N, C-alpha and C positions, 0 to 999 in steps of 0.2 A: 815269116820274114820274106818269103818269095812274093807274097802279095804286095808288100810295100815296094819291093824292087820293081815289080811289074807296073805298079801304079805310077812310080816315078818315071819309068820309061814312056808310059802313055802321056804323062804331062809334058814331056819334052817334045812330043809330036804335035801338041796343040799350037795352033796359030793364034797368038794373042793379038788383040787390036792395038793399034798405035795410040799414043797419048791423045793426038788430035781426034782420032776416030772415037775414042772413048768419051772425050769431052763433048763432041758434037752429038753423040747418041744420048748422053745424059741431059744435055740442053733440050734436045727434041722431046725426051720423056717428060721433063718438067713442063715444057710448053703445052704438050698434049694433055697432061694431067690438069693443068690450070684451065685450059679451054673446056675440057670435059666437066670439071667441077663447076665452072660458071654455067654451062648449059644445063646441067642437072639441077642446079640451084634455081634457075629460072623456071624450069619445067615443074619442079616441086612447088615453087611459089604459085604457079598457075593452077596446079591441082588443089592447093590449099584454098585459093580464092574461089575456085569453082565449087569446092565442098562447102565453104561458108555460104556461098550464094544459094546452094541447094537447101542448106539448113534454114536460111532466112526465108525462103519462099515456101517451106513446108509448113503444114498446119502445126500449131503449137499445142503441146499436150496440156498446158496450164488451163486452156479454155474448157477442158472436159472436167466436169464435177466428179469428185471421187464417189464411188458407190459405198454406202454403209451397209454391211451385211446385216440381215435380220435373222436372229437365231430364235427358234422356238424351243425354249428351255424346258417346257412342260413335257416334251416327249423324251427327255433324257432321264434314264433311271440309273441312280447311283447304287453301287453295291460295294461291300467290303471284300477282302480277299477270300472270305469263305462263301461269297455269293449271297449274303444276306442284304436285303434292301435297306438303304439308308434314307432317313427322313431328310428330304432336300428342301423343305420349306424355308429354312433359315439361310440357305446358300444363295448368294447373288452372283450371277455370271455377267461379267462386263467384257465387251469386245475389246480386243487389243487395238490400240491406235497405231496406224502405220507411221504417224508423225513423231511418236515417242522416241527419245534417244535410246540407243541400245546400251545395256549395262556392260561395262568392261569387266573381263575376268582378271582379277588381280590376285 
């Protein structure tokens, strides 16, 4: 209870701003915030345009032909869990295409 009484006594010592002063500070804050928002919006737009310019002048990755990996399957030896060699003559290995859609886990 002593804390609340002391807090109230401290609040009585505070010099509160007048209504006119509070209104003028509020208006100043709104004006400054509006100006800063406008400035930062213009700067952000400038950075965006500069970034898009850099993207436009950069070399395009579509002009590079994708490399198809060549796998020598004859060097692969298949074994079962006991280590016995499996006849791989009937097994066909196909490279995975990077353009194939990924299966969704449902």
